[in-house]
N, CA, C and O atoms as a GROMACS GRO file, in nm:
protein
  476
    1MET      N    1  -0.931   0.182  -2.134
    1MET     CA    2  -0.847   0.115  -2.035
    1MET      C    3  -0.722   0.204  -2.016
    1MET      O    4  -0.662   0.255  -2.111
    2ARG      N    5  -0.687   0.218  -1.886
    2ARG     CA    6  -0.570   0.299  -1.848
    2ARG      C    7  -0.449   0.210  -1.836
    2ARG      O    8  -0.462   0.090  -1.810
    3ASN      N    9  -0.332   0.265  -1.854
    3ASN     CA   10  -0.206   0.193  -1.832
    3ASN      C   11  -0.153   0.223  -1.693
    3ASN      O   12  -0.097   0.329  -1.666
    4PHE      N   13  -0.174   0.124  -1.604
    4PHE     CA   14  -0.131   0.146  -1.465
    4PHE      C   15   0.020   0.166  -1.449
    4PHE      O   16   0.066   0.227  -1.353
    5ARG      N   17   0.096   0.113  -1.546
    5ARG     CA   18   0.243   0.124  -1.544
    5ARG      C   19   0.285   0.271  -1.561
    5ARG      O   20   0.398   0.306  -1.527
    6ASP      N   21   0.198   0.357  -1.613
    6ASP     CA   22   0.229   0.495  -1.629
    6ASP      C   23   0.210   0.577  -1.502
    6ASP      O   24   0.257   0.691  -1.492
    7LEU      N   25   0.142   0.519  -1.405
    7LEU     CA   26   0.103   0.594  -1.283
    7LEU      C   27   0.220   0.587  -1.183
    7LEU      O   28   0.266   0.479  -1.148
    8GLU      N   29   0.265   0.704  -1.138
    8GLU     CA   30   0.374   0.715  -1.040
    8GLU      C   31   0.334   0.651  -0.910
    8GLU      O   32   0.418   0.589  -0.843
    9VAL      N   33   0.210   0.662  -0.872
    9VAL     CA   34   0.164   0.599  -0.748
    9VAL      C   35   0.174   0.453  -0.755
    9VAL      O   36   0.208   0.391  -0.654
   10TRP      N   37   0.147   0.389  -0.868
   10TRP     CA   38   0.164   0.246  -0.885
   10TRP      C   39   0.309   0.211  -0.873
   10TRP      O   40   0.344   0.116  -0.803
   11LYS      N   41   0.396   0.284  -0.941
   11LYS     CA   42   0.540   0.256  -0.938
   11LYS      C   43   0.594   0.266  -0.796
   11LYS      O   44   0.669   0.180  -0.751
   12SER      N   45   0.556   0.372  -0.727
   12SER     CA   46   0.610   0.386  -0.590
   12SER      C   47   0.549   0.283  -0.492
   12SER      O   48   0.613   0.247  -0.393
   13SER      N   49   0.429   0.236  -0.519
   13SER     CA   50   0.374   0.135  -0.428
   13SER      C   51   0.434  -0.005  -0.453
   13SER      O   52   0.434  -0.089  -0.364
   14VAL      N   53   0.484  -0.028  -0.576
   14VAL     CA   54   0.553  -0.152  -0.605
   14VAL      C   55   0.690  -0.152  -0.530
   14VAL      O   56   0.732  -0.254  -0.474
   15ILE      N   57   0.755  -0.039  -0.530
   15ILE     CA   58   0.879  -0.020  -0.454
   15ILE      C   59   0.854  -0.040  -0.301
   15ILE      O   60   0.935  -0.100  -0.230
   16LEU      N   61   0.738   0.013  -0.255
   16LEU     CA   62   0.702  -0.006  -0.116
   16LEU      C   63   0.688  -0.156  -0.084
   16LEU      O   64   0.735  -0.202   0.021
   17VAL      N   65   0.628  -0.229  -0.170
   17VAL     CA   66   0.612  -0.374  -0.152
   17VAL      C   67   0.748  -0.441  -0.131
   17VAL      O   68   0.767  -0.519  -0.038
   18LYS      N   69   0.845  -0.408  -0.222
   18LYS     CA   70   0.976  -0.460  -0.208
   18LYS      C   71   1.041  -0.427  -0.072
   18LYS      O   72   1.103  -0.512  -0.008
   19ASN      N   73   1.023  -0.301  -0.034
   19ASN     CA   74   1.075  -0.257   0.096
   19ASN      C   75   1.008  -0.329   0.210
   19ASN      O   76   1.076  -0.363   0.307
   20ILE      N   77   0.881  -0.353   0.204
   20ILE     CA   78   0.813  -0.428   0.307
   20ILE      C   79   0.864  -0.568   0.316
   20ILE      O   80   0.884  -0.619   0.426
   21TYR      N   81   0.886  -0.633   0.202
   21TYR     CA   82   0.938  -0.770   0.207
   21TYR      C   83   1.081  -0.774   0.273
   21TYR      O   84   1.112  -0.863   0.351
   22LEU      N   85   1.162  -0.675   0.238
   22LEU     CA   86   1.293  -0.667   0.297
   22LEU      C   87   1.283  -0.642   0.447
   22LEU      O   88   1.358  -0.702   0.524
   23LEU      N   89   1.191  -0.554   0.490
   23LEU     CA   90   1.178  -0.524   0.630
   23LEU      C   91   1.128  -0.644   0.709
   23LEU      O   92   1.175  -0.668   0.821
   24THR      N   93   1.034  -0.722   0.653
   24THR     CA   94   0.976  -0.833   0.732
   24THR      C   95   1.067  -0.956   0.732
   24THR      O   96   1.038  -1.052   0.804
   25GLU      N   97   1.176  -0.956   0.655
   25GLU     CA   98   1.272  -1.069   0.660
   25GLU      C   99   1.326  -1.090   0.800
   25GLU      O  100   1.358  -1.202   0.839
   26SER      N  101   1.338  -0.976   0.880
   26SER     CA  102   1.395  -0.984   1.015
   26SER      C  103   1.296  -1.021   1.121
   26SER      O  104   1.333  -1.037   1.238
   27PHE      N  105   1.169  -1.034   1.083
   27PHE     CA  106   1.072  -1.074   1.184
   27PHE      C  107   1.095  -1.214   1.227
   27PHE      O  108   1.157  -1.292   1.154
   28PRO      N  109   1.047  -1.252   1.347
   28PRO     CA  110   1.063  -1.388   1.396
   28PRO      C  111   0.989  -1.486   1.306
   28PRO      O  112   0.882  -1.456   1.254
   29ASN      N  113   1.049  -1.607   1.289
   29ASN     CA  114   0.986  -1.711   1.208
   29ASN      C  115   0.844  -1.748   1.254
   29ASN      O  116   0.761  -1.794   1.176
   30THR      N  117   0.818  -1.729   1.381
   30THR     CA  118   0.687  -1.758   1.436
   30THR      C  119   0.579  -1.666   1.380
   30THR      O  120   0.460  -1.694   1.391
   31GLU      N  121   0.623  -1.557   1.320
   31GLU     CA  122   0.525  -1.460   1.263
   31GLU      C  123   0.507  -1.480   1.115
   31GLU      O  124   0.437  -1.400   1.053
   32LYS      N  125   0.563  -1.580   1.056
   32LYS     CA  126   0.556  -1.610   0.910
   32LYS      C  127   0.408  -1.616   0.861
   32LYS      O  128   0.372  -1.565   0.755
   33PHE      N  129   0.326  -1.679   0.943
   33PHE     CA  130   0.185  -1.694   0.907
   33PHE      C  131   0.096  -1.599   0.986
   33PHE      O  132  -0.027  -1.611   0.981
   34GLY      N  133   0.157  -1.504   1.059
   34GLY     CA  134   0.080  -1.412   1.138
   34GLY      C  135   0.097  -1.273   1.080
   34GLY      O  136   0.046  -1.243   0.973
   35LEU      N  137   0.170  -1.190   1.152
   35LEU     CA  138   0.183  -1.049   1.116
   35LEU      C  139   0.254  -1.031   0.981
   35LEU      O  140   0.216  -0.946   0.901
   36VAL      N  141   0.357  -1.113   0.957
   36VAL     CA  142   0.430  -1.100   0.825
   36VAL      C  143   0.334  -1.122   0.710
   36VAL      O  144   0.334  -1.048   0.611
   37SER      N  145   0.253  -1.224   0.723
   37SER     CA  146   0.154  -1.254   0.614
   37SER      C  147   0.056  -1.138   0.596
   37SER      O  148   0.026  -1.097   0.484
   38GLN      N  149   0.006  -1.087   0.709
   38GLN     CA  150  -0.086  -0.974   0.702
   38GLN      C  151  -0.022  -0.851   0.640
   38GLN      O  152  -0.082  -0.785   0.555
   39ILE      N  153   0.100  -0.819   0.683
   39ILE     CA  154   0.169  -0.699   0.632
   39ILE      C  155   0.196  -0.712   0.483
   39ILE      O  156   0.170  -0.620   0.405
   40THR      N  157   0.249  -0.829   0.443
   40THR     CA  158   0.285  -0.840   0.301
   40THR      C  159   0.160  -0.846   0.211
   40THR      O  160   0.165  -0.796   0.098
   41ARG      N  161   0.051  -0.903   0.256
   41ARG     CA  162  -0.073  -0.910   0.177
   41ARG      C  163  -0.130  -0.769   0.161
   41ARG      O  164  -0.178  -0.732   0.054
   42CYS      N  165  -0.124  -0.691   0.269
   42CYS     CA  166  -0.170  -0.551   0.257
   42CYS      C  167  -0.088  -0.472   0.164
   42CYS      O  168  -0.141  -0.399   0.081
   43ALA      N  169   0.047  -0.486   0.175
   43ALA     CA  170   0.134  -0.410   0.086
   43ALA      C  171   0.108  -0.447  -0.062
   43ALA      O  172   0.098  -0.359  -0.147
   44VAL      N  173   0.097  -0.574  -0.089
   44VAL     CA  174   0.073  -0.620  -0.229
   44VAL      C  175  -0.059  -0.572  -0.280
   44VAL      O  176  -0.074  -0.546  -0.400
   45SER      N  177  -0.159  -0.560  -0.188
   45SER     CA  178  -0.291  -0.516  -0.228
   45SER      C  179  -0.294  -0.372  -0.278
   45SER      O  180  -0.383  -0.338  -0.356
   46ILE      N  181  -0.202  -0.288  -0.239
   46ILE     CA  182  -0.198  -0.144  -0.276
   46ILE      C  183  -0.180  -0.133  -0.429
   46ILE      O  184  -0.268  -0.079  -0.496
   47PRO      N  185  -0.072  -0.180  -0.483
   47PRO     CA  186  -0.052  -0.163  -0.630
   47PRO      C  187  -0.148  -0.252  -0.708
   47PRO      O  188  -0.193  -0.215  -0.816
   48SER      N  189  -0.180  -0.371  -0.651
   48SER     CA  190  -0.273  -0.464  -0.719
   48SER      C  191  -0.406  -0.399  -0.747
   48SER      O  192  -0.458  -0.414  -0.857
   49ASN      N  193  -0.463  -0.326  -0.649
   49ASN     CA  194  -0.594  -0.265  -0.668
   49ASN      C  195  -0.584  -0.146  -0.756
   49ASN      O  196  -0.681  -0.117  -0.826
   50ILE      N  197  -0.474  -0.074  -0.759
   50ILE     CA  198  -0.457   0.037  -0.855
   50ILE      C  199  -0.463  -0.022  -0.989
   50ILE      O  200  -0.537   0.026  -1.074
   51ALA      N  201  -0.384  -0.129  -1.013
   51ALA     CA  202  -0.380  -0.192  -1.146
   51ALA      C  203  -0.518  -0.249  -1.187
   51ALA      O  204  -0.561  -0.230  -1.301
   52GLU      N  205  -0.584  -0.316  -1.097
   52GLU     CA  206  -0.715  -0.367  -1.132
   52GLU      C  207  -0.812  -0.257  -1.164
   52GLU      O  208  -0.893  -0.270  -1.257
   53GLY      N  209  -0.806  -0.150  -1.089
   53GLY     CA  210  -0.893  -0.034  -1.116
   53GLY      C  211  -0.872   0.022  -1.251
   53GLY      O  212  -0.968   0.063  -1.317
   54CYS      N  213  -0.748   0.024  -1.295
   54CYS     CA  214  -0.717   0.074  -1.432
   54CYS      C  215  -0.780  -0.006  -1.541
   54CYS      O  216  -0.798   0.045  -1.651
   55SER      N  217  -0.815  -0.132  -1.515
   55SER     CA  218  -0.874  -0.216  -1.616
   55SER      C  219  -1.024  -0.192  -1.631
   55SER      O  220  -1.087  -0.235  -1.728
   56ARG      N  221  -1.080  -0.122  -1.534
   56ARG     CA  222  -1.221  -0.094  -1.538
   56ARG      C  223  -1.260   0.017  -1.635
   56ARG      O  224  -1.186   0.114  -1.654
   57THR      N  225  -1.374   0.002  -1.694
   57THR     CA  226  -1.409   0.100  -1.799
   57THR      C  227  -1.470   0.229  -1.748
   57THR      O  228  -1.466   0.332  -1.816
   58SER      N  229  -1.528   0.223  -1.626
   58SER     CA  230  -1.594   0.345  -1.574
   58SER      C  231  -1.502   0.411  -1.469
   58SER      O  232  -1.426   0.344  -1.399
   59GLN      N  233  -1.514   0.542  -1.462
   59GLN     CA  234  -1.444   0.616  -1.361
   59GLN      C  235  -1.487   0.578  -1.217
   59GLN      O  236  -1.408   0.578  -1.123
   60LYS      N  237  -1.619   0.548  -1.208
   60LYS     CA  238  -1.673   0.509  -1.079
   60LYS      C  239  -1.605   0.379  -1.026
   60LYS      O  240  -1.570   0.370  -0.908
   61ASP      N  241  -1.588   0.282  -1.116
   61ASP     CA  242  -1.524   0.158  -1.080
   61ASP      C  243  -1.374   0.185  -1.043
   61ASP      O  244  -1.323   0.134  -0.943
   62PHE      N  245  -1.311   0.262  -1.122
   62PHE     CA  246  -1.170   0.296  -1.097
   62PHE      C  247  -1.158   0.361  -0.958
   62PHE      O  248  -1.070   0.325  -0.880
   63SER      N  249  -1.244   0.454  -0.930
   63SER     CA  250  -1.243   0.520  -0.798
   63SER      C  251  -1.262   0.421  -0.684
   63SER      O  252  -1.199   0.430  -0.579
   64ARG      N  253  -1.350   0.326  -0.708
   64ARG     CA  254  -1.375   0.224  -0.602
   64ARG      C  255  -1.252   0.144  -0.572
   64ARG      O  256  -1.223   0.117  -0.455
   65PHE      N  257  -1.179   0.103  -0.676
   65PHE     CA  258  -1.054   0.029  -0.655
   65PHE      C  259  -0.944   0.114  -0.594
   65PHE      O  260  -0.862   0.063  -0.519
   66LEU      N  261  -0.942   0.242  -0.625
   66LEU     CA  262  -0.852   0.333  -0.556
   66LEU      C  263  -0.879   0.343  -0.408
   66LEU      O  264  -0.788   0.352  -0.325
   67GLN      N  265  -1.011   0.342  -0.377
   67GLN     CA  266  -1.053   0.345  -0.240
   67GLN      C  267  -1.010   0.214  -0.162
   67GLN      O  268  -0.972   0.219  -0.045
   68ILE      N  269  -1.019   0.099  -0.232
   68ILE     CA  270  -0.974  -0.026  -0.173
   68ILE      C  271  -0.823  -0.020  -0.151
   68ILE      O  272  -0.774  -0.062  -0.047
   69SER      N  273  -0.751   0.031  -0.246
   69SER     CA  274  -0.608   0.046  -0.231
   69SER      C  275  -0.573   0.136  -0.117
   69SER      O  276  -0.480   0.106  -0.042
   70LEU      N  277  -0.640   0.244  -0.101
   70LEU     CA  278  -0.617   0.338   0.012
   70LEU      C  279  -0.650   0.266   0.145
   70LEU      O  280  -0.576   0.282   0.242
   71GLY      N  281  -0.756   0.190   0.149
   71GLY     CA  282  -0.792   0.114   0.269
   71GLY      C  283  -0.677   0.016   0.310
   71GLY      O  284  -0.644   0.001   0.428
   72SER      N  285  -0.619  -0.049   0.208
   72SER     CA  286  -0.506  -0.140   0.234
   72SER      C  287  -0.389  -0.063   0.287
   72SER      O  288  -0.318  -0.111   0.376
   73ALA      N  289  -0.367   0.057   0.236
   73ALA     CA  290  -0.253   0.140   0.283
   73ALA      C  291  -0.272   0.178   0.429
   73ALA      O  292  -0.175   0.179   0.505
   74PHE      N  293  -0.392   0.210   0.470
   74PHE     CA  294  -0.421   0.243   0.610
   74PHE      C  295  -0.414   0.120   0.698
   74PHE      O  296  -0.370   0.128   0.813
   75GLU      N  297  -0.455   0.007   0.647
   75GLU     CA  298  -0.444  -0.118   0.723
   75GLU      C  299  -0.297  -0.153   0.743
   75GLU      O  300  -0.257  -0.198   0.850
   76LEU      N  301  -0.215  -0.131   0.639
   76LEU     CA  302  -0.071  -0.156   0.647
   76LEU      C  303  -0.012  -0.067   0.754
   76LEU      O  304   0.068  -0.113   0.835
   77GLU      N  305  -0.050   0.057   0.757
   77GLU     CA  306   0.002   0.152   0.855
   77GLU      C  307  -0.026   0.102   0.999
   77GLU      O  308   0.059   0.113   1.087
   78THR      N  309  -0.142   0.050   1.018
   78THR     CA  310  -0.178  -0.002   1.155
   78THR      C  311  -0.093  -0.122   1.188
   78THR      O  312  -0.049  -0.136   1.302
   79GLN      N  313  -0.068  -0.210   1.091
   79GLN     CA  314   0.009  -0.332   1.122
   79GLN      C  315   0.151  -0.296   1.145
   79GLN      O  316   0.217  -0.360   1.227
   80LEU      N  317   0.203  -0.195   1.076
   80LEU     CA  318   0.345  -0.148   1.101
   80LEU      C  319   0.353  -0.088   1.243
   80LEU      O  320   0.451  -0.109   1.314
   81GLU      N  321   0.252  -0.015   1.281
   81GLU     CA  322   0.249   0.040   1.417
   81GLU      C  323   0.258  -0.072   1.520
   81GLU      O  324   0.333  -0.063   1.617
   82ILE      N  325   0.180  -0.179   1.497
   82ILE     CA  326   0.182  -0.294   1.586
   82ILE      C  327   0.321  -0.357   1.591
   82ILE      O  328   0.373  -0.391   1.697
   83ALA      N  329   0.380  -0.371   1.471
   83ALA     CA  330   0.515  -0.430   1.462
   83ALA      C  331   0.615  -0.347   1.542
   83ALA      O  332   0.702  -0.402   1.610
   84LYS      N  333   0.603  -0.218   1.533
   84LYS     CA  334   0.688  -0.127   1.610
   84LYS      C  335   0.666  -0.144   1.759
   84LYS      O  336   0.762  -0.153   1.835
   85GLU      N  337   0.538  -0.149   1.803
   85GLU     CA  338   0.508  -0.157   1.943
   85GLU      C  339   0.557  -0.289   2.006
   85GLU      O  340   0.587  -0.294   2.125
   86ILE      N  341   0.564  -0.395   1.926
   86ILE     CA  342   0.612  -0.523   1.980
   86ILE      C  343   0.760  -0.552   1.945
   86ILE      O  344   0.809  -0.665   1.953
   87ASN      N  345   0.828  -0.439   1.904
   87ASN     CA  346   0.970  -0.435   1.877
   87ASN      C  347   1.014  -0.528   1.767
   87ASN      O  348   1.124  -0.584   1.773
   88PHE      N  349   0.930  -0.548   1.663
   88PHE     CA  350   0.977  -0.623   1.551
   88PHE      C  351   1.053  -0.531   1.457
   88PHE      O  352   1.140  -0.576   1.383
   89ILE      N  353   1.021  -0.405   1.460
   89ILE     CA  354   1.099  -0.305   1.387
   89ILE      C  355   1.137  -0.188   1.481
   89ILE      O  356   1.064  -0.155   1.575
   90ASN      N  357   1.250  -0.128   1.454
   90ASN     CA  358   1.288  -0.012   1.538
   90ASN      C  359   1.227   0.118   1.490
   90ASN      O  360   1.166   0.124   1.383
   91LYS      N  361   1.243   0.219   1.568
   91LYS     CA  362   1.182   0.348   1.535
   91LYS      C  363   1.230   0.401   1.404
   91LYS      O  364   1.150   0.456   1.328
   92LYS      N  365   1.358   0.389   1.373
   92LYS     CA  366   1.414   0.442   1.252
   92LYS      C  367   1.351   0.370   1.125
   92LYS      O  368   1.311   0.434   1.028
   93GLU      N  369   1.347   0.234   1.133
   93GLU     CA  370   1.287   0.157   1.029
   93GLU      C  371   1.141   0.197   1.008
   93GLU      O  372   1.094   0.213   0.895
   94TYR      N  373   1.070   0.212   1.121
   94TYR     CA  374   0.932   0.249   1.121
   94TYR      C  375   0.911   0.386   1.055
   94TYR      O  376   0.826   0.403   0.968
   95SER      N  377   0.990   0.481   1.100
   95SER     CA  378   0.979   0.618   1.041
   95SER      C  379   1.000   0.620   0.892
   95SER      O  380   0.925   0.685   0.820
   96ASN      N  381   1.104   0.549   0.844
   96ASN     CA  382   1.138   0.548   0.703
   96ASN      C  383   1.023   0.489   0.624
   96ASN      O  384   0.981   0.548   0.524
   97ILE      N  385   0.968   0.373   0.666
   97ILE     CA  386   0.866   0.306   0.586
   97ILE      C  387   0.732   0.384   0.594
   97ILE      O  388   0.656   0.389   0.497
   98ILE      N  389   0.706   0.446   0.712
   98ILE     CA  390   0.581   0.519   0.731
   98ILE      C  391   0.588   0.644   0.643
   98ILE      O  392   0.489   0.682   0.580
   99GLU      N  393   0.702   0.707   0.638
   99GLU     CA  394   0.714   0.828   0.549
   99GLU      C  395   0.683   0.790   0.401
   99GLU      O  396   0.611   0.860   0.330
  100GLU      N  397   0.740   0.677   0.360
  100GLU     CA  398   0.708   0.628   0.227
  100GLU      C  399   0.562   0.594   0.205
  100GLU      O  400   0.506   0.621   0.099
  101LEU      N  401   0.502   0.536   0.304
  101LEU     CA  402   0.361   0.499   0.298
  101LEU      C  403   0.275   0.624   0.297
  101LEU      O  404   0.178   0.627   0.221
  102HIS      N  405   0.303   0.725   0.374
  102HIS     CA  406   0.224   0.844   0.376
  102HIS      C  407   0.224   0.914   0.242
  102HIS      O  408   0.122   0.967   0.197
  103ILE      N  409   0.336   0.914   0.180
  103ILE     CA  410   0.343   0.972   0.042
  103ILE      C  411   0.253   0.899  -0.053
  103ILE      O  412   0.183   0.962  -0.131
  104ILE      N  413   0.253   0.768  -0.049
  104ILE     CA  414   0.165   0.685  -0.131
  104ILE      C  415   0.021   0.710  -0.100
  104ILE      O  416  -0.061   0.724  -0.190
  105GLN      N  417  -0.011   0.716   0.029
  105GLN     CA  418  -0.151   0.745   0.069
  105GLN      C  419  -0.198   0.880   0.011
  105GLN      O  420  -0.308   0.889  -0.043
  106LYS      N  421  -0.117   0.980   0.022
  106LYS     CA  422  -0.151   1.113  -0.035
  106LYS      C  423  -0.171   1.105  -0.186
  106LYS      O  424  -0.265   1.164  -0.239
  107ARG      N  425  -0.083   1.031  -0.257
  107ARG     CA  426  -0.092   1.021  -0.402
  107ARG      C  427  -0.222   0.945  -0.442
  107ARG      O  428  -0.289   0.983  -0.538
  108ILE      N  429  -0.256   0.839  -0.369
  108ILE     CA  430  -0.379   0.771  -0.397
  108ILE      C  431  -0.499   0.862  -0.376
  108ILE      O  432  -0.588   0.868  -0.461
  109GLN      N  433  -0.501   0.934  -0.263
  109GLN     CA  434  -0.607   1.029  -0.240
  109GLN      C  435  -0.620   1.134  -0.347
  109GLN      O  436  -0.731   1.168  -0.388
  110SER      N  437  -0.507   1.186  -0.395
  110SER     CA  438  -0.508   1.285  -0.499
  110SER      C  439  -0.560   1.230  -0.629
  110SER      O  440  -0.637   1.296  -0.698
  111LEU      N  441  -0.517   1.108  -0.664
  111LEU     CA  442  -0.564   1.047  -0.786
  111LEU      C  443  -0.714   1.016  -0.776
  111LEU      O  444  -0.788   1.032  -0.873
  112LYS      N  445  -0.759   0.970  -0.656
  112LYS     CA  446  -0.903   0.944  -0.642
  112LYS      C  447  -0.986   1.071  -0.653
  112LYS      O  448  -1.096   1.072  -0.710
  113LYS      N  449  -0.932   1.179  -0.598
  113LYS     CA  450  -1.006   1.306  -0.605
  113LYS      C  451  -1.015   1.350  -0.754
  113LYS      O  452  -1.118   1.402  -0.798
  114TYR      N  453  -0.909   1.329  -0.827
  114TYR     CA  454  -0.908   1.364  -0.971
  114TYR      C  455  -1.011   1.278  -1.046
  114TYR      O  456  -1.092   1.329  -1.123
  115VAL      N  457  -1.006   1.146  -1.021
  115VAL     CA  458  -1.097   1.048  -1.092
  115VAL      C  459  -1.238   1.088  -1.052
  115VAL      O  460  -1.325   1.094  -1.140
  116ASP      N  461  -1.267   1.114  -0.925
  116ASP     CA  462  -1.405   1.145  -0.883
  116ASP      C  463  -1.452   1.278  -0.946
  116ASP      O  464  -1.572   1.297  -0.965
  117SER      N  465  -1.360   1.366  -0.979
  117SER     CA  466  -1.403   1.490  -1.047
  117SER      C  467  -1.453   1.463  -1.190
  117SER      O  468  -1.523   1.546  -1.249
  118LYS      N  469  -1.416   1.349  -1.244
  118LYS     CA  470  -1.453   1.315  -1.380
  118LYS      C  471  -1.581   1.231  -1.389
  118LYS      O  472  -1.627   1.199  -1.499
  119ILE      N  473  -1.636   1.198  -1.277
  119ILE     CA  474  -1.758   1.115  -1.272
  119ILE      C  475  -1.878   1.201  -1.303
  119ILE      O  476  -1.991   1.150  -1.304
   0.00000   0.00000   0.00000
């Protein structure tokens, strides 16, 4: 069993979740059960799947959960793009959070590549 708390990608994705919650506070109340819910669930899914994957005994299972985490990261990117297009977030907010998200996506991909090399 791996300790997910030791993984930098897990730590940075938890910070991303916090930043996403802060960002979505300014969204209209009418989006509480719409886009805000979708965005926050995707964000939470990223570190959650990394952690769950760490509990798996096989490298193959761990890799699968990293892939799920990466999928959530790309889904989140799409939802943030939509939020920008409908002016729920401005371009500067979007750029900052997307930059953070891209770093996490690259870290997940790198970790997955490493895990896959051990299969």
